[in-house]
DRENVO-105658 format. One record per residue (C-alpha): x, y, z. Coordinates in nm, 2 decimals, decimal comma, always signed. Layout:
// residues N
c1:c2:c3
X:Y:Z;
...
***
This chain:
// residues 736
c1:c2:c3
+1,86:-1,61:-4,14;
+1,69:-1,33:-4,38;
+1,35:-1,37:-4,48;
+1,31:-1,51:-4,82;
+1,03:-1,44:-5,06;
+0,87:-1,76:-5,19;
+1,10:-1,72:-5,49;
+1,38:-1,75:-5,30;
+1,49:-1,43:-5,36;
+1,50:-1,12:-5,06;
+1,25:-0,79:-5,03;
+1,29:-0,51:-5,18;
+1,33:-0,35:-4,79;
+1,56:-0,64:-4,74;
+1,78:-0,58:-5,01;
+1,82:-0,23:-4,92;
+1,89:-0,29:-4,53;
+2,18:-0,56:-4,70;
+2,31:-0,25:-4,90;
+2,30:-0,01:-4,64;
+2,47:-0,26:-4,41;
+2,79:-0,35:-4,68;
+2,80:+0,08:-4,75;
+2,59:+0,33:-4,57;
+2,52:+0,15:-4,24;
+2,92:+0,22:-4,11;
+2,85:+0,58:-4,22;
+2,54:+0,59:-4,05;
+2,69:+0,45:-3,72;
+2,95:+0,69:-3,68;
+2,72:+0,99:-3,75;
+2,55:+0,83:-3,42;
+2,82:+0,78:-3,20;
+3,17:+0,95:-3,12;
+3,37:+0,74:-3,34;
+3,64:+0,91:-3,64;
+3,52:+0,90:-3,91;
+3,85:+0,79:-4,13;
+4,00:+0,48:-4,00;
+3,64:+0,29:-3,90;
+3,45:+0,25:-4,20;
+3,67:-0,11:-4,27;
+3,59:-0,22:-3,92;
+3,21:-0,14:-3,94;
+3,19:-0,25:-4,25;
+3,38:-0,57:-4,23;
+3,15:-0,88:-4,14;
+2,83:-0,68:-4,12;
+2,63:-0,83:-4,44;
+2,63:-1,17:-4,25;
+2,58:-0,95:-3,83;
+2,30:-0,76:-4,00;
+2,12:-1,11:-4,11;
+2,18:-1,29:-3,81;
+1,98:-1,00:-3,59;
+1,65:-1,13:-3,49;
+1,40:-0,92:-3,63;
+1,13:-0,89:-3,40;
+1,16:-0,60:-3,16;
+0,93:-0,70:-2,90;
+0,78:-0,39:-2,77;
+0,70:-0,39:-2,42;
+0,42:-0,24:-2,25;
+0,52:+0,12:-2,12;
+0,48:+0,16:-1,74;
+0,23:+0,42:-1,68;
+0,08:+0,55:-1,35;
-0,13:+0,33:-1,10;
-0,46:+0,48:-0,95;
-0,59:+0,40:-0,60;
-0,94:+0,52:-0,57;
-1,19:+0,47:-0,30;
-1,49:+0,24:-0,25;
-1,67:+0,55:-0,41;
-1,40:+0,62:-0,69;
-1,23:+0,91:-0,51;
-0,84:+0,94:-0,61;
-0,66:+0,80:-0,31;
-0,35:+0,83:-0,46;
-0,12:+0,79:-0,78;
+0,15:+0,59:-0,73;
+0,39:+0,51:-1,04;
+0,78:+0,42:-1,11;
+0,74:+0,60:-1,42;
+0,52:+0,93:-1,46;
+0,32:+0,87:-1,80;
-0,03:+0,83:-1,91;
-0,04:+0,66:-2,24;
-0,28:+0,89:-2,50;
-0,36:+0,81:-2,87;
-0,27:+1,07:-3,15;
-0,58:+1,27:-3,17;
-0,54:+1,33:-2,80;
-0,21:+1,52:-2,91;
-0,20:+1,90:-3,04;
-0,14:+1,86:-3,37;
+0,14:+2,18:-3,30;
+0,31:+1,92:-3,05;
+0,28:+1,64:-3,36;
+0,46:+1,91:-3,61;
+0,71:+2,04:-3,34;
+0,89:+1,71:-3,22;
+0,90:+1,58:-3,62;
+1,03:+1,95:-3,71;
+1,33:+1,93:-3,45;
+1,38:+1,55:-3,46;
+1,36:+1,43:-3,83;
+1,23:+1,71:-4,06;
+1,20:+1,43:-4,31;
+1,02:+1,18:-4,10;
+0,75:+1,18:-4,41;
+0,96:+1,11:-4,66;
+1,22:+0,87:-4,62;
+1,21:+0,49:-4,48;
+1,41:+0,37:-4,16;
+1,71:+0,55:-4,21;
+1,74:+0,90:-4,38;
+1,98:+0,78:-4,63;
+2,06:+1,19:-4,65;
+2,11:+1,24:-4,33;
+2,29:+0,98:-4,32;
+2,56:+1,13:-4,52;
+2,52:+1,49:-4,44;
+2,57:+1,40:-4,10;
+2,91:+1,23:-4,26;
+3,07:+1,46:-4,37;
+3,01:+1,75:-4,10;
+3,11:+1,51:-3,83;
+3,45:+1,41:-4,04;
+3,53:+1,82:-4,13;
+3,50:+1,87:-3,72;
+3,65:+1,54:-3,61;
+3,39:+1,46:-3,37;
+3,03:+1,46:-3,36;
+2,89:+1,77:-3,43;
+2,52:+1,60:-3,61;
+2,33:+1,30:-3,54;
+2,15:+1,13:-3,82;
+1,95:+0,88:-3,63;
+1,53:+0,91:-3,75;
+1,24:+0,92:-3,52;
+1,20:+0,55:-3,59;
+1,58:+0,47:-3,46;
+1,52:+0,72:-3,16;
+1,21:+0,52:-3,09;
+1,32:+0,16:-3,07;
+1,63:+0,27:-2,87;
+1,34:+0,42:-2,63;
+1,20:+0,08:-2,63;
+1,57:-0,04:-2,50;
+1,56:+0,23:-2,21;
+1,16:+0,14:-2,16;
+1,28:-0,25:-2,12;
+1,54:-0,17:-1,96;
+1,37:+0,01:-1,63;
+1,53:+0,09:-1,29;
+1,87:-0,21:-1,41;
+2,16:+0,02:-1,43;
+2,36:-0,24:-1,63;
+2,06:-0,30:-1,87;
+2,00:+0,11:-1,92;
+2,36:+0,14:-1,98;
+2,36:-0,14:-2,26;
+2,05:+0,00:-2,40;
+2,28:+0,38:-2,47;
+2,61:+0,24:-2,51;
+2,75:+0,41:-2,78;
+2,88:+0,10:-3,00;
+2,84:-0,01:-3,38;
+2,65:-0,27:-3,23;
+2,39:-0,13:-3,06;
+2,37:+0,08:-3,37;
+2,29:-0,20:-3,58;
+2,06:-0,35:-3,39;
+1,88:-0,05:-3,34;
+1,88:+0,03:-3,71;
+1,77:-0,35:-3,84;
+1,43:-0,32:-3,56;
+1,40:+0,05:-3,69;
+1,33:-0,13:-4,01;
+1,08:-0,38:-3,89;
+0,87:-0,09:-3,73;
+0,86:+0,08:-4,01;
+0,69:-0,19:-4,19;
+0,48:-0,30:-3,96;
+0,37:+0,03:-3,78;
+0,35:+0,30:-4,03;
+0,42:+0,70:-3,96;
+0,15:+0,77:-3,75;
+0,15:+0,51:-3,49;
+0,55:+0,49:-3,49;
+0,48:+0,91:-3,42;
+0,20:+0,84:-3,13;
+0,42:+0,57:-2,98;
+0,79:+0,83:-2,97;
+0,56:+1,10:-2,85;
+0,44:+0,83:-2,55;
+0,77:+0,65:-2,45;
+1,01:+1,00:-2,48;
+1,09:+1,12:-2,15;
+1,12:+1,53:-2,09;
+1,25:+1,57:-1,79;
+1,05:+1,66:-1,45;
+1,02:+1,28:-1,38;
+0,77:+1,32:-1,68;
+0,78:+1,05:-1,91;
+0,57:+1,05:-2,21;
+0,35:+1,39:-2,40;
+0,07:+1,39:-2,14;
+0,25:+1,36:-1,79;
+0,50:+1,60:-1,96;
+0,19:+1,88:-2,04;
+0,03:+1,80:-1,68;
+0,38:+1,87:-1,57;
+0,50:+2,22:-1,69;
+0,16:+2,35:-1,83;
-0,13:+2,17:-1,60;
-0,33:+2,11:-1,90;
-0,41:+1,78:-2,14;
-0,16:+1,75:-2,43;
-0,43:+1,78:-2,70;
-0,45:+2,16:-2,56;
-0,10:+2,26:-2,63;
-0,07:+2,55:-2,82;
+0,21:+2,63:-3,01;
+0,47:+2,79:-2,83;
+0,41:+2,52:-2,51;
+0,46:+2,22:-2,78;
+0,73:+2,39:-2,92;
+0,87:+2,44:-2,57;
+0,85:+2,08:-2,52;
+0,94:+1,95:-2,83;
+1,28:+2,13:-2,75;
+1,35:+1,90:-2,42;
+1,39:+1,58:-2,61;
+1,72:+1,65:-2,70;
+1,85:+1,76:-2,34;
+1,57:+1,75:-2,04;
+1,80:+1,91:-1,84;
+2,03:+2,19:-1,97;
+1,69:+2,33:-2,13;
+1,45:+2,25:-1,83;
+1,26:+2,54:-1,79;
+1,19:+2,49:-1,39;
+1,59:+2,51:-1,34;
+1,66:+2,80:-1,68;
+1,37:+2,99:-1,82;
+1,61:+3,16:-2,04;
+1,78:+2,85:-2,19;
+1,46:+2,70:-2,24;
+1,34:+3,03:-2,47;
+1,60:+2,99:-2,71;
+1,55:+2,64:-2,76;
+1,18:+2,68:-2,80;
+1,24:+2,96:-3,04;
+1,46:+2,75:-3,23;
+1,19:+2,51:-3,25;
+0,94:+2,79:-3,40;
+1,21:+2,88:-3,66;
+1,29:+2,52:-3,74;
+0,86:+2,45:-3,81;
+0,89:+2,79:-4,03;
+1,14:+2,63:-4,23;
+0,95:+2,27:-4,34;
+0,65:+2,52:-4,37;
+0,43:+2,37:-4,09;
+0,37:+2,72:-3,97;
+0,42:+3,06:-4,12;
+0,71:+3,32:-4,03;
+0,49:+3,58:-3,86;
+0,34:+3,28:-3,64;
+0,66:+3,15:-3,54;
+0,77:+3,61:-3,46;
+0,47:+3,62:-3,28;
+0,52:+3,28:-3,05;
+0,88:+3,38:-3,01;
+0,74:+3,72:-2,87;
+0,57:+3,54:-2,65;
+0,75:+3,44:-2,29;
+0,69:+3,12:-2,13;
+0,41:+3,10:-1,93;
+0,47:+2,78:-1,73;
+0,17:+2,65:-1,47;
+0,37:+2,40:-1,32;
+0,19:+2,06:-1,11;
+0,45:+1,89:-0,87;
+0,49:+1,59:-0,91;
+0,29:+1,38:-0,64;
+0,40:+1,00:-0,69;
+0,32:+0,74:-0,38;
+0,09:+0,68:-0,07;
+0,30:+0,98:+0,08;
+0,08:+1,21:-0,13;
-0,22:+1,05:+0,03;
-0,55:+1,20:+0,08;
-0,73:+1,17:+0,44;
-0,46:+1,01:+0,66;
-0,47:+0,72:+0,41;
-0,11:+0,66:+0,38;
-0,11:+0,36:+0,60;
-0,42:+0,21:+0,39;
-0,23:+0,28:+0,10;
+0,05:+0,17:+0,16;
-0,13:-0,16:+0,29;
-0,25:-0,20:-0,06;
+0,02:-0,17:-0,26;
+0,19:-0,46:+0,01;
-0,11:-0,67:-0,09;
-0,05:-0,61:-0,45;
+0,28:-0,72:-0,38;
+0,30:-1,00:-0,21;
-0,08:-1,16:-0,28;
-0,01:-1,49:-0,51;
-0,32:-1,34:-0,68;
-0,13:-1,10:-0,88;
+0,14:-1,33:-1,00;
+0,29:-1,64:-0,90;
+0,65:-1,50:-0,80;
+0,78:-1,18:-0,60;
+0,93:-1,13:-0,94;
+0,57:-1,11:-1,15;
+0,42:-0,95:-0,90;
+0,70:-0,64:-0,86;
+0,70:-0,65:-1,25;
+0,31:-0,56:-1,26;
+0,34:-0,34:-1,04;
+0,67:-0,15:-1,18;
+0,41:-0,17:-1,54;
+0,16:+0,01:-1,36;
-0,12:+0,17:-1,53;
-0,33:+0,02:-1,30;
-0,70:+0,12:-1,16;
-0,70:-0,03:-0,78;
-1,09:+0,04:-0,66;
-1,04:-0,05:-0,28;
-1,23:-0,12:+0,02;
-1,18:+0,22:+0,19;
-1,49:+0,42:+0,26;
-1,43:+0,82:+0,26;
-1,68:+0,86:+0,57;
-1,49:+0,60:+0,79;
-1,10:+0,71:+0,71;
-1,22:+1,09:+0,81;
-1,32:+0,89:+1,11;
-1,05:+0,72:+1,21;
-0,80:+0,97:+1,09;
-1,05:+1,21:+1,30;
-1,02:+0,95:+1,62;
-0,64:+0,88:+1,59;
-0,56:+1,24:+1,64;
-0,83:+1,34:+1,87;
-0,64:+1,25:+2,17;
-0,34:+1,16:+2,11;
-0,05:+1,43:+1,93;
+0,17:+1,30:+1,69;
+0,49:+1,40:+1,89;
+0,33:+1,19:+2,23;
+0,55:+0,89:+2,34;
+0,31:+0,71:+2,26;
+0,10:+0,66:+1,92;
-0,26:+0,52:+1,83;
-0,36:+0,35:+1,58;
-0,76:+0,31:+1,46;
-0,87:+0,00:+1,22;
-1,20:-0,05:+1,07;
-1,37:-0,37:+0,97;
-1,74:-0,43:+0,76;
-1,87:-0,78:+0,94;
-1,99:-1,01:+0,68;
-1,78:-0,87:+0,44;
-1,43:-0,85:+0,58;
-1,34:-0,52:+0,38;
-1,14:-0,27:+0,55;
-1,29:+0,04:+0,59;
-1,00:+0,30:+0,75;
-0,71:+0,28:+0,92;
-0,60:+0,53:+1,11;
-0,34:+0,69:+1,29;
-0,14:+0,94:+1,53;
+0,17:+0,96:+1,39;
+0,15:+1,09:+0,99;
+0,22:+0,87:+0,73;
+0,61:+1,00:+0,61;
+0,95:+0,99:+0,61;
+1,08:+1,27:+0,80;
+1,14:+1,24:+1,18;
+1,20:+1,57:+1,27;
+0,77:+1,59:+1,20;
+0,70:+1,31:+1,36;
+0,65:+1,14:+1,07;
+0,63:+0,73:+1,01;
+0,58:+0,49:+0,73;
+0,54:+0,17:+0,99;
+0,14:+0,05:+0,99;
+0,08:+0,03:+1,37;
-0,26:-0,16:+1,26;
-0,10:-0,46:+1,08;
+0,14:-0,77:+1,05;
+0,47:-0,73:+1,02;
+0,49:-0,84:+0,66;
+0,24:-0,59:+0,58;
+0,46:-0,30:+0,67;
+0,37:-0,30:+1,07;
+0,57:-0,34:+1,38;
+0,78:-0,65:+1,43;
+0,53:-0,89:+1,65;
+0,25:-0,63:+1,70;
+0,14:-0,62:+2,10;
+0,00:-0,78:+2,38;
-0,38:-0,74:+2,33;
-0,49:-0,78:+2,70;
-0,78:-0,88:+2,82;
-0,93:-0,79:+2,48;
-0,84:-1,16:+2,46;
-1,07:-1,29:+2,73;
-1,41:-1,31:+2,48;
-1,24:-1,56:+2,24;
-1,23:-1,78:+2,57;
-1,55:-1,69:+2,68;
-1,63:-1,81:+2,29;
-1,47:-2,13:+2,36;
-1,63:-2,24:+2,63;
-1,97:-2,19:+2,50;
-1,91:-2,39:+2,25;
-1,83:-2,65:+2,44;
-2,15:-2,61:+2,63;
-2,03:-2,43:+2,98;
-2,29:-2,19:+3,06;
-2,26:-1,86:+3,09;
-2,39:-1,96:+3,46;
-2,05:-2,08:+3,53;
-1,91:-1,94:+3,84;
-1,59:-1,93:+4,08;
-1,54:-1,82:+4,35;
-1,16:-1,69:+4,43;
-0,98:-1,47:+4,59;
-0,81:-1,19:+4,44;
-0,49:-1,37:+4,33;
-0,49:-1,73:+4,32;
-0,17:-1,99:+4,19;
-0,25:-2,27:+3,95;
-0,07:-2,59:+3,86;
+0,08:-2,51:+3,51;
+0,05:-2,93:+3,44;
-0,31:-2,88:+3,49;
-0,32:-2,65:+3,13;
-0,25:-2,87:+2,78;
-0,12:-2,81:+2,50;
-0,29:-2,96:+2,14;
-0,02:-3,22:+2,15;
-0,15:-3,32:+2,47;
+0,16:-3,22:+2,68;
+0,15:-3,02:+2,99;
+0,28:-2,65:+2,97;
+0,49:-2,69:+3,27;
+0,54:-2,83:+3,61;
+0,55:-2,49:+3,80;
+0,26:-2,31:+3,96;
+0,13:-1,98:+3,74;
+0,00:-1,72:+3,98;
-0,21:-1,42:+3,88;
-0,44:-1,12:+4,06;
-0,69:-0,93:+3,95;
-0,60:-0,60:+4,01;
-0,71:-0,48:+4,30;
-0,76:-0,70:+4,65;
-1,15:-0,60:+4,70;
-1,22:-0,82:+4,35;
-1,31:-1,14:+4,54;
-1,61:-1,34:+4,55;
-1,83:-1,54:+4,32;
-1,86:-1,43:+3,93;
-2,02:-1,56:+3,64;
-1,91:-1,51:+3,29;
-2,13:-1,23:+3,24;
-1,98:-1,00:+3,55;
-1,65:-1,18:+3,50;
-1,65:-1,00:+3,11;
-1,82:-0,68:+3,23;
-1,53:-0,64:+3,50;
-1,30:-0,83:+3,33;
-1,21:-1,07:+3,61;
-0,87:-1,26:+3,54;
-0,86:-1,49:+3,81;
-1,22:-1,57:+3,64;
-1,10:-1,65:+3,31;
-0,78:-1,86:+3,37;
-1,01:-2,14:+3,57;
-1,26:-2,07:+3,31;
-1,00:-2,15:+3,02;
-0,84:-2,45:+3,29;
-1,20:-2,64:+3,27;
-1,24:-2,49:+2,88;
-0,92:-2,67:+2,78;
-0,62:-2,43:+2,66;
-0,62:-2,64:+2,33;
-0,97:-2,55:+2,29;
-0,97:-2,18:+2,39;
-0,63:-2,12:+2,12;
-0,86:-2,32:+1,82;
-1,08:-2,05:+1,92;
-0,86:-1,78:+1,83;
-0,71:-1,91:+1,54;
-1,07:-2,00:+1,36;
-1,13:-1,60:+1,47;
-0,82:-1,49:+1,28;
-0,60:-1,43:+1,55;
-0,29:-1,37:+1,41;
+0,08:-1,31:+1,56;
+0,25:-0,94:+1,39;
+0,57:-1,17:+1,31;
+0,37:-1,44:+1,14;
+0,47:-1,71:+1,39;
+0,25:-1,92:+1,49;
+0,01:-1,87:+1,83;
+0,15:-1,98:+2,19;
-0,02:-2,26:+2,38;
+0,03:-2,04:+2,69;
-0,19:-2,04:+2,96;
-0,13:-1,68:+3,01;
-0,32:-1,63:+2,68;
-0,67:-1,62:+2,78;
-0,48:-1,27:+2,97;
-0,37:-1,12:+2,68;
+0,01:-1,22:+2,70;
+0,02:-1,29:+2,32;
+0,06:-1,04:+2,06;
-0,15:-0,94:+1,72;
-0,30:-0,64:+1,56;
-0,54:-0,43:+1,56;
-0,66:-0,54:+1,23;
-0,64:-0,88:+1,32;
-0,81:-0,78:+1,65;
-1,10:-0,59:+1,46;
-1,17:-0,88:+1,22;
-1,19:-1,15:+1,50;
-1,45:-0,93:+1,66;
-1,65:-0,83:+1,30;
-1,72:-1,21:+1,36;
-1,94:-1,19:+1,69;
-2,10:-0,90:+1,51;
-2,12:-1,13:+1,21;
-2,29:-1,41:+1,44;
-2,02:-1,63:+1,43;
-1,90:-1,63:+1,06;
-1,56:-1,53:+1,05;
-1,43:-1,32:+0,70;
-1,07:-1,28:+0,65;
-0,97:-0,93:+0,57;
-0,94:-0,78:+0,22;
-0,87:-0,42:+0,12;
-0,96:-0,45:-0,29;
-1,24:-0,48:-0,49;
-1,18:-0,44:-0,82;
-0,86:-0,40:-1,06;
-0,86:-0,26:-1,42;
-0,51:-0,32:-1,60;
-0,47:-0,02:-1,87;
-0,56:-0,16:-2,15;
-0,94:-0,20:-1,96;
-0,92:-0,58:-1,88;
-0,97:-0,69:-1,54;
-0,75:-0,88:-1,31;
-0,82:-1,14:-1,02;
-0,85:-1,02:-0,65;
-0,81:-1,14:-0,35;
-1,18:-1,26:-0,22;
-1,24:-1,27:+0,09;
-1,33:-1,64:+0,28;
-1,60:-1,69:+0,51;
-1,58:-2,01:+0,79;
-1,79:-2,07:+1,09;
-1,57:-1,97:+1,41;
-1,90:-2,04:+1,66;
-2,23:-2,13:+1,63;
-2,46:-1,84:+1,58;
-2,64:-1,90:+1,94;
-2,28:-1,86:+2,10;
-2,15:-1,54:+1,93;
-2,52:-1,42:+2,03;
-2,48:-1,46:+2,40;
-2,11:-1,32:+2,35;
-2,36:-1,01:+2,16;
-2,51:-1,01:+2,51;
-2,23:-1,02:+2,76;
-2,02:-0,77:+2,61;
-2,30:-0,54:+2,56;
-2,27:-0,50:+2,91;
-1,89:-0,38:+2,91;
-2,01:-0,03:+2,74;
-2,35:-0,01:+2,94;
-2,17:-0,08:+3,31;
-1,83:-0,26:+3,29;
-1,48:-0,09:+3,25;
-1,57:+0,06:+2,90;
-1,88:+0,26:+2,97;
-1,65:+0,56:+2,83;
-1,68:+0,44:+2,49;
-2,06:+0,33:+2,53;
-2,31:+0,42:+2,21;
-2,66:+0,57:+2,30;
-2,82:+0,52:+1,99;
-2,72:+0,22:+1,90;
-2,68:-0,16:+2,00;
-2,32:-0,20:+2,09;
-2,03:-0,41:+2,23;
-1,70:-0,45:+2,32;
-1,40:-0,55:+2,54;
-1,13:-0,30:+2,75;
-0,75:-0,43:+2,75;
-0,40:-0,29:+2,87;
-0,12:-0,48:+2,94;
+0,21:-0,54:+3,13;
+0,34:-0,16:+3,25;
+0,05:+0,01:+3,07;
+0,25:-0,05:+2,75;
-0,08:-0,08:+2,52;
-0,43:-0,05:+2,62;
-0,74:-0,12:+2,38;
-1,09:-0,10:+2,31;
-1,19:-0,33:+2,05;
-1,58:-0,29:+2,01;
-1,87:-0,35:+1,76;
-2,19:-0,31:+1,64;
-2,38:-0,54:+1,39;
-2,28:-0,34:+1,11;
-1,92:-0,22:+1,21;
-1,62:-0,34:+1,41;
-1,34:-0,12:+1,50;
-1,03:-0,15:+1,71;
-0,80:+0,10:+1,88;
-0,47:+0,06:+2,03;
-0,24:+0,29:+2,23;
+0,08:+0,22:+2,31;
+0,45:+0,23:+2,27;
+0,53:+0,26:+1,91;
+0,89:+0,25:+1,90;
+1,03:-0,02:+2,20;
+1,16:+0,22:+2,43;
+1,07:+0,03:+2,81;
+1,01:+0,34:+2,99;
+0,75:+0,49:+2,80;
+0,46:+0,30:+3,04;
+0,19:+0,49:+3,00;
+0,20:+0,58:+3,43;
+0,17:+0,95:+3,51;
+0,16:+1,05:+3,15;
+0,03:+1,33:+2,94;
-0,14:+1,22:+2,60;
-0,33:+1,45:+2,41;
-0,25:+1,74:+2,61;
-0,44:+1,57:+2,90;
-0,27:+1,41:+3,24;
-0,31:+1,02:+3,28;
-0,21:+0,89:+3,61;
-0,25:+0,57:+3,47;
-0,40:+0,49:+3,09;
-0,65:+0,23:+3,12;
-0,87:+0,07:+2,82;
-1,20:+0,23:+2,90;
-1,03:+0,60:+2,99;
-0,81:+0,62:+2,64;
-0,88:+0,37:+2,36;
-1,27:+0,38:+2,46;
-1,34:+0,76:+2,40;
-1,11:+0,72:+2,07;
-1,30:+0,42:+1,97;
-1,67:+0,64:+2,01;
-1,54:+0,86:+1,77;
-1,42:+0,67:+1,54;
-1,77:+0,46:+1,53;
-2,01:+0,78:+1,56;
-1,82:+0,97:+1,24;
-1,84:+0,61:+1,06;
-2,19:+0,55:+1,14;
-2,52:+0,63:+0,98;
-2,76:+0,75:+1,22;
-3,02:+0,65:+0,97;
-2,88:+0,27:+1,04;
-2,87:+0,10:+1,35;
-2,97:-0,26:+1,31;
-2,94:-0,45:+1,67;
-2,83:-0,77:+1,80;
-3,03:-1,09:+1,73;
-3,16:-1,10:+2,13;
-3,09:-1,41:+2,36;
-3,16:-1,48:+2,68;
-2,82:-1,49:+2,90;
-2,83:-1,75:+3,14;
-2,72:-1,59:+3,49;
-2,58:-1,71:+3,82;
-2,82:-1,61:+4,14;
-2,68:-1,37:+4,42;
-2,55:-1,55:+4,69;
-2,79:-1,44:+5,00;
-2,48:-1,37:+5,22;
-2,26:-1,19:+5,01;
-1,92:-1,07:+5,22;
-1,79:-0,82:+4,96;
-2,15:-0,66:+4,93;
-2,10:-0,37:+4,76;
-1,75:-0,47:+4,62;
-1,94:-0,73:+4,41;
-1,88:-0,76:+4,03;
-2,24:-0,68:+3,95;
-2,20:-0,28:+4,08;
-2,27:-0,07:+3,78;
-1,98:+0,15:+3,74;
-1,68:-0,03:+3,96;
-1,36:+0,10:+3,88;
-1,17:-0,20:+3,77;
-0,97:-0,19:+3,46;
-0,79:-0,56:+3,46;
-0,42:-0,55:+3,36;
-0,31:-0,87:+3,15;
-0,02:-1,02:+3,00;
+0,36:-1,10:+2,99;
+0,61:-0,92:+3,26;
+0,89:-0,73:+3,08;
+0,90:-0,60:+2,68;
+0,58:-0,70:+2,50;
+0,72:-1,03:+2,31;
+0,53:-1,35:+2,29;
+0,52:-1,47:+2,61;
+0,73:-1,81:+2,76;
+0,57:-2,06:+2,98;
+0,69:-2,02:+3,30;
+0,70:-1,65:+3,31;
+0,45:-1,52:+3,60;
+0,22:-1,16:+3,63;
+0,34:-1,02:+3,90;
+0,10:-0,85:+4,14;
-0,07:-0,45:+4,06;
+0,01:-0,40:+3,71;
-0,37:-0,55:+3,61;
-0,60:-0,33:+3,37;
***
């Protein structure tokens, strides 16, 4: 129902609106749509008064979609993303020439009429009737603004866009009703400001600021007369008058606008003539949108941030709400990305693995104690062109965040989890096992967390070399990665306790499925991701406190409001004494174990190598007290014939790839570049009990404590890298 005055009568504006509804409205409608003037007036006028009253009078103006800026931890721009390239600016940040040009060419009487220009309507009716078609429109700037609001609200939905732009009497009537409301509520200057910010100017540019940047590489406030006239001329037909594709047509249109400005006395004829004589001087800035434009190889991290906003409930309870937030844009997202660490990770990932190699490398770095993801580097560049060996597959993260389907088997990098579980149960690091180089264990001796045996057959396993037989304690077994030791340690500790420790450390499969409770998990048969492994090892560096990984520090909306962001959650996975002990034992891996090529000489550091079946995956995961880094190298496309035997990678030939000989050196490059030489914190020193060496040692110089002895154990499940299942055994000769 129409609003009424307190005395019961309609307002003057509403009376005018009703008058238009029964007399001029039909003509106004016909002036803007392709219908003959004769014969349709009755149709338009019939029932118009009642219909006009029933149209809602509240125009809900949606916030305008804008650019989102993704920044690194220091405020540097990583990438700009948008569904519509727009930067909203106030009227005082728009050149006066631009304001005058758009009014002159689109609605010369803008400041003289209300929502509807009656003179313009009558003129358009007359000319359209004479031509038998639509030769002139009569929509005011206000009506055009209302139409653009409908289009903006429709977003990218083709059906809604069609409804918002359809040439029907109903839409015109609705547009007129809202235009009257807008004129009353906003006033001329605000309408002009809104119009210039919402309008499409071609070349993916929405709003005058984006258009000014696109065509002239300058702010809208700095547009001169000729530039403003050209942009104003685009509004009628952005494709027809596009200066990038047709400079001659754009120049003609610019001159039409200049002459119109002179005709309405906004500029002198002399000014118009001078501007007409000047050539268009474009300085086109190509649109840069999306993570594909990210700097320093940070496209994968950028996409991880996007996925975080689209999937984390903190940004909206439903997927639709989160998608709407992302599409609306206008966000300033400050991330955890360290420019220094990212540069180091990108350099490391590409230093020893080329983008066109049959295998790929992934480097992920996490800050202990905060969970902050500092970098994500990859040997294959982020992009959409497979001919250039580009990919959008983020090898460092889980499938739900843009990663591979399952993740990758982690090999011997899992063994520290078993060691931590054993220490938490009270088993001493001096615990020894004496084994031949290959053994068989009963699957029934391993119990799941539900108390069920994992099977009733035997589990055969072995070390890599026949000489790897003898007596080992926990330190030497970690240093040389002895499979038989860790199978027996898991048996004594408990399979359930081992799996539970991994879960406390945030260890997760790439496909999101629960970690399988199989005995071979201690040898790395389960799948995971570099991010998961870097975060888990960060808990060792953080003295047993695991912190969930986070990529976003803060988010500001377009209006400056701060939005909630995901926070890291830190929980104790083990005692500080257990973590300190693991740190001391893993120092041995880089000092005289399988990871000597990775060791850093200027600070405390620790880590673990790992390689899986058929050399499909090779790992080095290591850390200092203030940085944890996981490096993975392997087959990123799932081809079974891409095992890393007799292979050339990064121009270097490898008889067989191992965790210490390729991922290890990559890790060293990443750590050296990311760490500050002036900050060298130390691990908390504890005394780690060791087993006494046997006086009579048959294996002699082949024993576990001999420095530099090559011993690259090979763990995992045969065949493909999908999750292990009970009953699968490990064939001889393939351990690292």
